[in-house]
C-alpha positions in Angstrom: -3.0 -12.6 -29.2 -4.2 -14.8 -26.6 -1.5 -14.6 -24.4 -2.3 -13.8 -20.8 1.0 -11.7 -20.4 0.0 -9.4 -23.5 -3.4 -9.2 -22.0 -2.0 -7.8 -18.7 0.3 -5.5 -20.7 -2.3 -4.1 -22.8 -4.5 -3.2 -19.8 -1.6 -1.4 -18.3 -0.8 2.2 -19.1 2.7 1.1 -20.9 3.0 1.6 -24.7 4.2 -1.4 -26.0 6.4 -1.7 -29.2 8.2 -4.5 -31.1 11.0 -3.9 -33.8 9.4 -5.1 -37.3 12.6 -6.5 -38.4 12.5 -8.9 -35.3 9.1 -9.9 -35.9 9.6 -10.7 -39.6 12.9 -12.8 -38.8 10.9 -14.7 -36.5 7.8 -15.5 -38.7 5.5 -13.7 -36.0 3.7 -11.1 -38.3 0.6 -13.1 -38.7 0.8 -14.1 -34.9 1.2 -10.7 -33.7 -1.0 -8.5 -31.2 -2.6 -5.5 -32.6 -2.0 -3.9 -29.3 1.6 -3.6 -30.0 3.2 -1.0 -32.1 5.3 -2.3 -34.6 8.4 -0.1 -35.5 11.4 0.4 -37.3 14.9 0.7 -36.2 14.9 4.3 -36.8 11.7 4.7 -34.8 13.3 2.7 -31.9 16.4 5.1 -31.9 13.8 8.0 -31.8 12.1 6.3 -28.9 15.3 5.9 -27.0 16.5 9.3 -27.5 13.1 10.9 -26.0 13.6 8.6 -22.9 15.4 9.5 -19.9 18.7 7.0 -19.4 18.0 3.6 -17.4 21.3 2.2 -17.2 24.8 3.4 -17.8 27.2 0.9 -18.9 
């Protein structure tokens, strides 16, 4: 919450998302910024489907 990086990102026009399972696995649920949307893996897949391809492997 007090991170200068989170404050800077929150002030930008970006939408911030984090995976719920990753947050739980690292015990960060209590310390998580309310400015970041917590999403499931299914939500993550939906987000990637909406966005143009950024990198080709």
